[in-house]
Each structure stands twice: as C-alpha cells, then as structure tokens.
LUMRO-572268 format. One record per residue (C-alpha): x, y, z; residue number from 1. Coordinates in nm, 3 decimals, always signed. Each point is the difference from the previous one (the first is absolute). Layout:
<nodes>
+---------+---------+---------+------+
|    east |   north |      up | romi |
+---------+---------+---------+------+
|       X |       Y |       Z |  NUM |
...
+---------+---------+---------+------+
</nodes>
This chain:
<nodes>
+---------+---------+---------+------+
|    east |   north |      up | romi |
+---------+---------+---------+------+
|  +0.238 |  -1.544 |  -1.008 |    1 |
|  +0.017 |  +0.351 |  -0.147 |    2 |
|  +0.338 |  +0.146 |  -0.093 |    3 |
|  -0.055 |  +0.287 |  +0.245 |    4 |
|  -0.073 |  -0.233 |  +0.292 |    5 |
|  +0.294 |  -0.222 |  -0.093 |    6 |
|  +0.232 |  +0.302 |  -0.016 |    7 |
|  -0.118 |  +0.127 |  +0.339 |    8 |
|  +0.068 |  -0.338 |  +0.158 |    9 |
|  +0.330 |  -0.081 |  -0.169 |   10 |
|  +0.164 |  +0.342 |  -0.036 |   11 |
|  -0.159 |  +0.321 |  +0.118 |   12 |
|  -0.101 |  -0.072 |  +0.360 |   13 |
|  +0.326 |  -0.189 |  +0.067 |   14 |
|  +0.197 |  +0.310 |  -0.103 |   15 |
|  -0.091 |  +0.159 |  +0.329 |   16 |
|  +0.238 |  -0.231 |  +0.182 |   17 |
|  +0.270 |  +0.220 |  -0.155 |   18 |
|  +0.076 |  +0.369 |  +0.044 |   19 |
|  -0.288 |  +0.136 |  -0.207 |   20 |
|  +0.107 |  +0.357 |  +0.065 |   21 |
|  +0.260 |  -0.045 |  -0.275 |   22 |
|  -0.252 |  -0.117 |  -0.260 |   23 |
|  -0.200 |  +0.317 |  -0.069 |   24 |
|  +0.025 |  +0.252 |  -0.283 |   25 |
|  -0.225 |  +0.307 |  -0.013 |   26 |
|  -0.023 |  +0.159 |  -0.344 |   27 |
|  +0.075 |  +0.371 |  +0.034 |   28 |
|  +0.071 |  +0.286 |  -0.244 |   29 |
|  +0.366 |  -0.022 |  +0.107 |   30 |
|  +0.166 |  -0.328 |  +0.093 |   31 |
|  +0.363 |  -0.097 |  +0.058 |   32 |
|  +0.204 |  -0.313 |  -0.059 |   33 |
|  +0.122 |  +0.016 |  +0.360 |   34 |
|  -0.354 |  -0.039 |  +0.136 |   35 |
|  -0.073 |  -0.318 |  -0.198 |   36 |
|  -0.010 |  -0.344 |  +0.169 |   37 |
|  +0.274 |  -0.248 |  -0.090 |   38 |
|  -0.035 |  -0.144 |  -0.348 |   39 |
|  -0.220 |  +0.282 |  -0.134 |   40 |
|  +0.124 |  +0.197 |  -0.302 |   41 |
|  -0.120 |  +0.360 |  -0.043 |   42 |
|  +0.047 |  +0.184 |  -0.330 |   43 |
|  -0.104 |  +0.344 |  -0.123 |   44 |
|  -0.244 |  -0.020 |  -0.294 |   45 |
|  -0.181 |  +0.288 |  -0.162 |   46 |
|  -0.367 |  -0.061 |  -0.077 |   47 |
|  -0.056 |  -0.005 |  -0.377 |   48 |
|  -0.279 |  +0.202 |  -0.160 |   49 |
|  -0.268 |  +0.240 |  +0.125 |   50 |
|  -0.225 |  -0.040 |  +0.306 |   51 |
|  -0.367 |  -0.031 |  -0.102 |   52 |
|  -0.277 |  +0.084 |  +0.249 |   53 |
|  -0.286 |  -0.252 |  +0.007 |   54 |
|  -0.346 |  +0.146 |  +0.051 |   55 |
|  -0.305 |  -0.196 |  +0.115 |   56 |
|  +0.163 |  -0.338 |  -0.048 |   57 |
|  -0.133 |  -0.254 |  +0.247 |   58 |
|  +0.033 |  -0.374 |  +0.008 |   59 |
|  -0.254 |  -0.253 |  +0.117 |   60 |
|  -0.142 |  +0.062 |  +0.345 |   61 |
|  +0.051 |  +0.376 |  +0.009 |   62 |
|  +0.375 |  -0.043 |  +0.046 |   63 |
|  +0.196 |  +0.288 |  -0.144 |   64 |
|  +0.314 |  -0.178 |  -0.107 |   65 |
|  +0.211 |  +0.253 |  -0.188 |   66 |
|  +0.011 |  +0.378 |  +0.016 |   67 |
|  +0.282 |  +0.049 |  -0.252 |   68 |
|  +0.211 |  -0.200 |  -0.244 |   69 |
|  +0.324 |  +0.013 |  -0.193 |   70 |
|  -0.115 |  -0.204 |  -0.304 |   71 |
|  +0.347 |  -0.023 |  -0.156 |   72 |
|  +0.158 |  -0.121 |  +0.323 |   73 |
|  -0.283 |  -0.235 |  +0.102 |   74 |
|  -0.025 |  +0.171 |  +0.339 |   75 |
|  -0.299 |  +0.132 |  +0.192 |   76 |
|  -0.093 |  +0.189 |  +0.316 |   77 |
|  -0.280 |  -0.098 |  +0.235 |   78 |
|  -0.149 |  +0.139 |  +0.321 |   79 |
|  +0.057 |  -0.330 |  +0.183 |   80 |
|  +0.277 |  -0.116 |  +0.232 |   81 |
|  +0.158 |  -0.316 |  -0.134 |   82 |
|  +0.251 |  -0.259 |  +0.119 |   83 |
|  +0.176 |  -0.246 |  -0.230 |   84 |
|  +0.235 |  -0.290 |  +0.067 |   85 |
|  +0.157 |  -0.268 |  -0.219 |   86 |
|  -0.127 |  -0.351 |  +0.066 |   87 |
|  +0.229 |  -0.170 |  -0.251 |   88 |
|  +0.274 |  +0.120 |  -0.232 |   89 |
|  +0.136 |  +0.355 |  -0.021 |   90 |
|  -0.147 |  +0.326 |  -0.125 |   91 |
|  +0.123 |  +0.307 |  -0.183 |   92 |
|  -0.261 |  +0.244 |  +0.127 |   93 |
|  -0.027 |  +0.363 |  -0.119 |   94 |
|  -0.112 |  +0.234 |  +0.277 |   95 |
|  -0.011 |  +0.376 |  -0.057 |   96 |
|  +0.333 |  +0.115 |  -0.139 |   97 |
|  +0.174 |  -0.317 |  +0.116 |   98 |
|  +0.030 |  -0.366 |  -0.079 |   99 |
|  +0.015 |  -0.259 |  +0.279 |  100 |
|  +0.138 |  -0.349 |  -0.044 |  101 |
|  -0.079 |  -0.242 |  +0.282 |  102 |
|  -0.114 |  -0.352 |  +0.079 |  103 |
|  -0.186 |  -0.187 |  +0.271 |  104 |
|  -0.018 |  +0.138 |  +0.352 |  105 |
|  -0.026 |  +0.371 |  -0.087 |  106 |
|  -0.319 |  +0.199 |  +0.062 |  107 |
|  -0.038 |  +0.312 |  -0.216 |  108 |
|  -0.252 |  +0.258 |  +0.123 |  109 |
|  -0.145 |  +0.225 |  -0.270 |  110 |
|  -0.171 |  +0.317 |  +0.128 |  111 |
|  -0.287 |  +0.161 |  -0.196 |  112 |
|  +0.096 |  +0.191 |  -0.316 |  113 |
|  +0.326 |  -0.188 |  -0.042 |  114 |
|  +0.055 |  -0.106 |  -0.365 |  115 |
|  +0.033 |  -0.378 |  -0.029 |  116 |
|  -0.089 |  -0.274 |  -0.254 |  117 |
|  -0.359 |  +0.032 |  -0.118 |  118 |
|  -0.204 |  -0.319 |  +0.006 |  119 |
|  +0.110 |  -0.264 |  -0.247 |  120 |
|  +0.172 |  +0.218 |  -0.259 |  121 |
|  +0.360 |  +0.009 |  +0.125 |  122 |
|  +0.185 |  -0.328 |  +0.072 |  123 |
|  +0.232 |  +0.032 |  +0.301 |  124 |
|  +0.188 |  -0.333 |  +0.021 |  125 |
|  +0.372 |  +0.015 |  +0.074 |  126 |
|  +0.290 |  -0.158 |  -0.187 |  127 |
|  -0.111 |  -0.351 |  +0.094 |  128 |
|  -0.308 |  +0.049 |  -0.219 |  129 |
|  -0.282 |  -0.056 |  +0.248 |  130 |
|  -0.163 |  +0.163 |  +0.301 |  131 |
|  -0.312 |  -0.069 |  +0.204 |  132 |
|  -0.097 |  +0.302 |  +0.207 |  133 |
|  -0.251 |  +0.055 |  +0.280 |  134 |
|  -0.177 |  +0.337 |  -0.022 |  135 |
|  -0.195 |  +0.130 |  +0.302 |  136 |
|  -0.221 |  +0.301 |  -0.070 |  137 |
|  -0.181 |  +0.215 |  +0.256 |  138 |
|  -0.356 |  +0.095 |  -0.096 |  139 |
|  -0.245 |  +0.196 |  +0.215 |  140 |
|  -0.118 |  -0.261 |  +0.255 |  141 |
|  +0.164 |  -0.292 |  -0.181 |  142 |
|  +0.333 |  -0.158 |  -0.093 |  143 |
|  +0.063 |  -0.168 |  -0.332 |  144 |
|  +0.272 |  -0.264 |  -0.048 |  145 |
|  +0.089 |  -0.121 |  -0.345 |  146 |
|  +0.289 |  -0.194 |  -0.149 |  147 |
|  +0.144 |  +0.103 |  -0.335 |  148 |
|  +0.234 |  -0.204 |  -0.217 |  149 |
|  +0.263 |  +0.143 |  -0.235 |  150 |
|  +0.178 |  -0.239 |  -0.236 |  151 |
|  +0.264 |  +0.063 |  -0.266 |  152 |
|  -0.202 |  -0.191 |  -0.258 |  153 |
|  -0.315 |  +0.211 |  +0.059 |  154 |
|  -0.056 |  +0.357 |  -0.117 |  155 |
|  -0.247 |  +0.077 |  +0.280 |  156 |
|  -0.021 |  -0.056 |  +0.373 |  157 |
|  -0.269 |  -0.248 |  +0.106 |  158 |
|  -0.225 |  -0.002 |  +0.307 |  159 |
|  +0.028 |  -0.339 |  +0.172 |  160 |
|  -0.214 |  +0.045 |  +0.313 |  161 |
|  -0.214 |  +0.293 |  +0.111 |  162 |
|  -0.181 |  +0.049 |  +0.334 |  163 |
|  -0.184 |  +0.285 |  +0.175 |  164 |
|  -0.020 |  -0.003 |  +0.382 |  165 |
|  -0.258 |  +0.212 |  +0.186 |  166 |
|  +0.121 |  -0.080 |  +0.352 |  167 |
|  +0.021 |  +0.326 |  +0.199 |  168 |
|  +0.291 |  -0.105 |  +0.223 |  169 |
|  +0.199 |  -0.128 |  -0.297 |  170 |
|  -0.056 |  +0.325 |  -0.189 |  171 |
|  +0.082 |  +0.215 |  +0.303 |  172 |
|  +0.324 |  -0.191 |  +0.067 |  173 |
|  +0.115 |  +0.043 |  -0.358 |  174 |
|  -0.089 |  +0.371 |  +0.001 |  175 |
|  +0.199 |  +0.048 |  +0.323 |  176 |
|  +0.296 |  -0.181 |  -0.158 |  177 |
|  -0.005 |  +0.229 |  -0.304 |  178 |
|  -0.026 |  +0.318 |  +0.209 |  179 |
|  +0.274 |  -0.109 |  +0.241 |  180 |
|  +0.250 |  -0.081 |  -0.272 |  181 |
|  -0.067 |  +0.308 |  -0.213 |  182 |
|  +0.022 |  +0.238 |  +0.298 |  183 |
|  +0.342 |  -0.152 |  +0.089 |  184 |
|  +0.001 |  +0.092 |  +0.369 |  185 |
|  +0.211 |  -0.146 |  +0.277 |  186 |
|  +0.002 |  -0.383 |  -0.011 |  187 |
|  -0.226 |  +0.000 |  -0.309 |  188 |
|  +0.169 |  -0.307 |  -0.148 |  189 |
|  -0.035 |  -0.195 |  +0.323 |  190 |
|  -0.366 |  +0.101 |  +0.044 |  191 |
|  -0.064 |  -0.064 |  -0.369 |  192 |
|  +0.145 |  -0.351 |  +0.026 |  193 |
|  -0.234 |  -0.078 |  +0.291 |  194 |
|  -0.301 |  +0.138 |  -0.190 |  195 |
|  +0.087 |  -0.189 |  -0.317 |  196 |
|  +0.043 |  -0.324 |  +0.194 |  197 |
|  -0.340 |  +0.047 |  +0.164 |  198 |
|  -0.157 |  +0.089 |  -0.335 |  199 |
|  +0.134 |  -0.309 |  -0.178 |  200 |
|  -0.115 |  -0.233 |  +0.277 |  201 |
|  -0.347 |  +0.158 |  -0.006 |  202 |
|  -0.004 |  -0.025 |  -0.379 |  203 |
|  +0.085 |  -0.369 |  +0.021 |  204 |
|  -0.297 |  -0.055 |  +0.233 |  205 |
|  -0.238 |  +0.186 |  -0.232 |  206 |
|  +0.112 |  -0.211 |  -0.298 |  207 |
|  -0.025 |  -0.327 |  +0.192 |  208 |
|  -0.353 |  +0.090 |  +0.111 |  209 |
|  -0.088 |  +0.119 |  -0.354 |  210 |
|  -0.104 |  +0.347 |  +0.113 |  211 |
|  +0.062 |  +0.172 |  -0.332 |  212 |
|  -0.148 |  +0.098 |  -0.333 |  213 |
|  +0.165 |  -0.152 |  -0.306 |  214 |
|  +0.096 |  +0.166 |  -0.226 |  215 |
|  +0.064 |  +0.344 |  +0.148 |  216 |
|  -0.075 |  +0.322 |  -0.189 |  217 |
|  +0.341 |  +0.099 |  -0.143 |  218 |
|  +0.107 |  -0.265 |  -0.248 |  219 |
|  -0.346 |  -0.149 |  -0.025 |  220 |
|  -0.021 |  -0.169 |  -0.340 |  221 |
|  -0.217 |  +0.170 |  -0.258 |  222 |
|  -0.203 |  -0.196 |  -0.257 |  223 |
|  +0.249 |  -0.087 |  -0.269 |  224 |
|  -0.039 |  +0.157 |  -0.340 |  225 |
|  -0.011 |  -0.272 |  -0.263 |  226 |
|  +0.047 |  +0.244 |  -0.285 |  227 |
|  -0.030 |  +0.373 |  -0.061 |  228 |
|  -0.358 |  -0.037 |  -0.118 |  229 |
|  -0.126 |  -0.194 |  +0.304 |  230 |
|  -0.264 |  +0.247 |  +0.114 |  231 |
|  -0.130 |  -0.209 |  +0.291 |  232 |
|  +0.347 |  -0.039 |  +0.153 |  233 |
|  +0.061 |  +0.374 |  -0.037 |  234 |
|  -0.332 |  +0.078 |  +0.165 |  235 |
|  +0.068 |  -0.233 |  +0.293 |  236 |
|  +0.342 |  +0.157 |  +0.047 |  237 |
|  -0.162 |  +0.343 |  +0.013 |  238 |
|  -0.266 |  -0.111 |  +0.250 |  239 |
|  +0.259 |  -0.166 |  +0.223 |  240 |
|  +0.221 |  +0.309 |  +0.003 |  241 |
|  -0.295 |  +0.230 |  +0.090 |  242 |
|  -0.231 |  -0.233 |  +0.192 |  243 |
|  +0.002 |  +0.218 |  +0.312 |  244 |
|  -0.142 |  +0.297 |  -0.193 |  245 |
|  -0.358 |  +0.089 |  -0.093 |  246 |
|  +0.018 |  -0.142 |  -0.352 |  247 |
|  -0.256 |  +0.120 |  -0.252 |  248 |
|  -0.069 |  -0.119 |  -0.352 |  249 |
|  +0.095 |  +0.340 |  -0.142 |  250 |
|  +0.321 |  +0.022 |  +0.201 |  251 |
|  +0.121 |  -0.349 |  -0.088 |  252 |
|  -0.090 |  +0.056 |  -0.367 |  253 |
|  +0.226 |  +0.306 |  +0.003 |  254 |
|  +0.269 |  -0.201 |  +0.173 |  255 |
|  -0.024 |  -0.259 |  -0.276 |  256 |
|  +0.006 |  +0.278 |  -0.265 |  257 |
|  -0.346 |  -0.081 |  -0.135 |  258 |
|  -0.327 |  +0.185 |  -0.028 |  259 |
|  -0.284 |  -0.106 |  +0.228 |  260 |
|  -0.183 |  -0.182 |  -0.282 |  261 |
|  +0.316 |  -0.170 |  -0.130 |  262 |
|  +0.094 |  -0.111 |  +0.349 |  263 |
|  -0.348 |  -0.135 |  +0.078 |  264 |
|  -0.005 |  -0.205 |  -0.320 |  265 |
|  +0.351 |  -0.135 |  +0.048 |  266 |
|  -0.068 |  -0.109 |  +0.359 |  267 |
|  -0.314 |  -0.186 |  -0.105 |  268 |
|  +0.170 |  -0.161 |  -0.301 |  269 |
|  +0.317 |  -0.104 |  +0.184 |  270 |
|  -0.144 |  -0.108 |  +0.336 |  271 |
|  -0.370 |  -0.073 |  -0.054 |  272 |
|  -0.074 |  +0.234 |  +0.292 |  273 |
|  -0.073 |  +0.366 |  +0.055 |  274 |
|  +0.275 |  +0.210 |  +0.157 |  275 |
|  -0.185 |  +0.016 |  +0.334 |  276 |
|  -0.046 |  -0.379 |  +0.004 |  277 |
|  +0.368 |  -0.055 |  -0.074 |  278 |
|  +0.111 |  +0.252 |  +0.265 |  279 |
|  -0.235 |  -0.145 |  +0.261 |  280 |
|  +0.118 |  -0.356 |  -0.066 |  281 |
|  +0.361 |  +0.108 |  +0.035 |  282 |
|  -0.057 |  +0.187 |  +0.326 |  283 |
|  -0.205 |  -0.280 |  +0.153 |  284 |
|  +0.271 |  -0.250 |  -0.096 |  285 |
|  +0.260 |  +0.215 |  +0.176 |  286 |
|  -0.230 |  +0.045 |  +0.299 |  287 |
|  -0.028 |  -0.377 |  +0.041 |  288 |
|  +0.379 |  -0.030 |  +0.017 |  289 |
|  +0.025 |  +0.272 |  +0.266 |  290 |
|  -0.288 |  -0.142 |  +0.204 |  291 |
|  +0.154 |  -0.346 |  -0.008 |  292 |
|  +0.370 |  +0.083 |  +0.041 |  293 |
|  +0.012 |  +0.316 |  +0.213 |  294 |
|  -0.132 |  +0.139 |  +0.326 |  295 |
|  -0.098 |  +0.332 |  -0.157 |  296 |
|  -0.334 |  +0.143 |  +0.100 |  297 |
|  -0.283 |  +0.008 |  -0.251 |  298 |
|  +0.022 |  +0.379 |  +0.002 |  299 |
|  +0.371 |  -0.014 |  -0.088 |  300 |
|  -0.062 |  -0.248 |  -0.282 |  301 |
|  -0.281 |  +0.216 |  -0.140 |  302 |
|  +0.228 |  +0.304 |  -0.014 |  303 |
|  +0.292 |  -0.205 |  -0.128 |  304 |
|  -0.205 |  -0.116 |  -0.299 |  305 |
|  -0.161 |  +0.333 |  -0.088 |  306 |
|  -0.357 |  -0.053 |  +0.122 |  307 |
|  -0.173 |  +0.328 |  +0.083 |  308 |
|  -0.106 |  -0.112 |  +0.348 |  309 |
|  +0.024 |  -0.316 |  +0.213 |  310 |
|  -0.379 |  -0.033 |  -0.026 |  311 |
|  +0.020 |  +0.003 |  -0.380 |  312 |
|  +0.272 |  -0.265 |  +0.008 |  313 |
|  -0.213 |  -0.209 |  +0.237 |  314 |
|  -0.302 |  +0.014 |  -0.234 |  315 |
|  +0.197 |  -0.070 |  -0.319 |  316 |
|  +0.188 |  -0.290 |  +0.156 |  317 |
|  -0.320 |  -0.160 |  +0.127 |  318 |
|  -0.175 |  +0.051 |  -0.335 |  319 |
|  +0.286 |  -0.168 |  -0.192 |  320 |
|  +0.089 |  -0.282 |  +0.241 |  321 |
|  -0.320 |  -0.058 |  +0.196 |  322 |
|  +0.191 |  +0.055 |  +0.324 |  323 |
|  +0.096 |  +0.304 |  +0.200 |  324 |
|  +0.375 |  +0.072 |  +0.029 |  325 |
|  -0.009 |  -0.115 |  +0.362 |  326 |
|  -0.178 |  -0.324 |  -0.087 |  327 |
|  +0.250 |  -0.069 |  -0.280 |  328 |
|  +0.294 |  +0.057 |  +0.236 |  329 |
|  -0.140 |  -0.237 |  +0.264 |  330 |
|  -0.076 |  -0.270 |  -0.256 |  331 |
|  +0.343 |  +0.011 |  -0.166 |  332 |
|  +0.198 |  +0.021 |  +0.325 |  333 |
|  -0.155 |  -0.304 |  +0.166 |  334 |
+---------+---------+---------+------+
</nodes>
C-alpha cells in the first residue's frame, strides 16, 4: 500500500470527525499569532538575499514551476495554488516573511506568488529531526500530490511518492477549496472543511483505482549525472526539461554550449545514435507511459511531448513501434 493511501485511511480522512474549521492556515502577507490554530507557532522572519526573476524556465510536461527565487534563502514563488500538511513529525516551515511551526492535523494553504521552500533545497523538519509532508499542487486541469521527506541527517529533501491526477471533478473540487479559503468570506472555514473532506475521499478513490500518472511533473526525477563529464546524462536532462518544445539540433547544441559540428560528433560518439534518433526514442518511450498509464487523448499526448501535430505523432509512433497509438493503448490495457 502506498504511503499516501495509507495516510488517507489512517489519518487524513478520519480528521473530519473533528472540528476541521480549526485546522486551516492560509498564508497571507500579514498574519497574526491570534489567528493561528492551537499548537501552531508563528514567528516573524525576514527573507534573506535578493529576489531573482526566472525567465523561460519550464519543467517536464510544460509545467512552469517557479517564477522567482531567493537563492540564499532557498525559497521560491510559483503561479500554482498549493496545500501542505504534515503526515508524520513536525515542520519548521518558512512562508513569506514568517516561519510556521506545526505538526499533524494542520492544513496550510499557499496562494500563488507566496515565497515558500523551493523543491528539495531547504530542509524543513522541526526539532524532532524528521517530517513527512503531503504537498498538493493545482495545475491547469490536473492535481499533483507528492510526499516529501525531510530528515536531520540529510542535507536535501527527498521525494517519496509523486502522482498526477487528471480527474476533472477532483481538480474542480480542489480549485474551489483554494478559492474559498483565500477569499475568506462568511463561513469559509466551514465550507472549506466540507470541500477538503470531499476532495480527500475522491482522491482516495482515484488512488485505489489507479487513475493517475506516476511520477507527476514537478519533482519528476531527472537522469542522474554520474560525473561532470557525463555528456549523455547531461543531454538527457536537457531533453527531459524541454521535451514539450520544438527541439532542433542547433538549439540543443547551443543549450549544451557546443557548436553544431561538435554537438553532432559528441552525440554520435556517446550514444551511438544521431540527435534525432535519440530524441525520437525518448519521446516515444514517454508516449508509451502516457498511453498505458493515463486517460489523456492522443492529441494531448502529442502536444505534451512536443510533436508538431497529432498526425505527425501518429506516424512517428507507428513507424517506431509498428502499432498506432490507439492500438498500443488497447493492447497494453487489456
């Protein structure tokens, strides 16, 4: 059983037998100690270092993760709504110009453009030295749920589980929850508790029925670099980070800081393939995963993986595999 499913069954869904209206925190530019739930510590903390705008940085799957960073502080801003909660342990979580210390049973809502820990760079465990945290991220037409682990003995946060859900009702419910809590109207906490309860129960059903893509886009592991001179690993990292784009030999060569001729020779020497062969193999491999593990349309998969048109994707896939995308999906899902 996955850790997420186990946590839903043993902790999260059962919380709604209590007064969930007292378990929410919404990160805002100004917060007060008096508004915090019992057991939560709020401290003023100034963000260290300059804010750096990120231009044209996109992660796998055309997901724009960060729009700005504070490199010295290990914080980032994104355009996504996010909800986090502690599954085990306690956290010391920087959020904007504050620090929040809390444990299990608290749901922290992070609106877009709110500075918070960026990826795996800033450990957030509390004084007990460990913290497992559920992160729920709202994408356009999808929800991503991933569990991160912060341990005193580690210098980086680790991704433990990572799922992307394309269910429309699940996504809509989570979006309504975020909007309701941030707007803070009459009875927002009560309505938010009902929406969160419905969301978690729907999420549990989607996991049990395996209606997800694993891993999701943010936090998706990149090919590991064995050493600084591992050209093939560097090239695969570049392709994975830009796979949704119209990649050209010249453009990727520039991205790898090589001339066209140098790049062509290195690709052939290191991989035994041409750049186009390597790129095609990678995209077809990713397409197989999406056809097998998701309910995305062929048109959506084609765009997701950077093919010029669905027809071009159809022809390339059939040429490489001997099957059309539809035939492959039917065969693998029997």
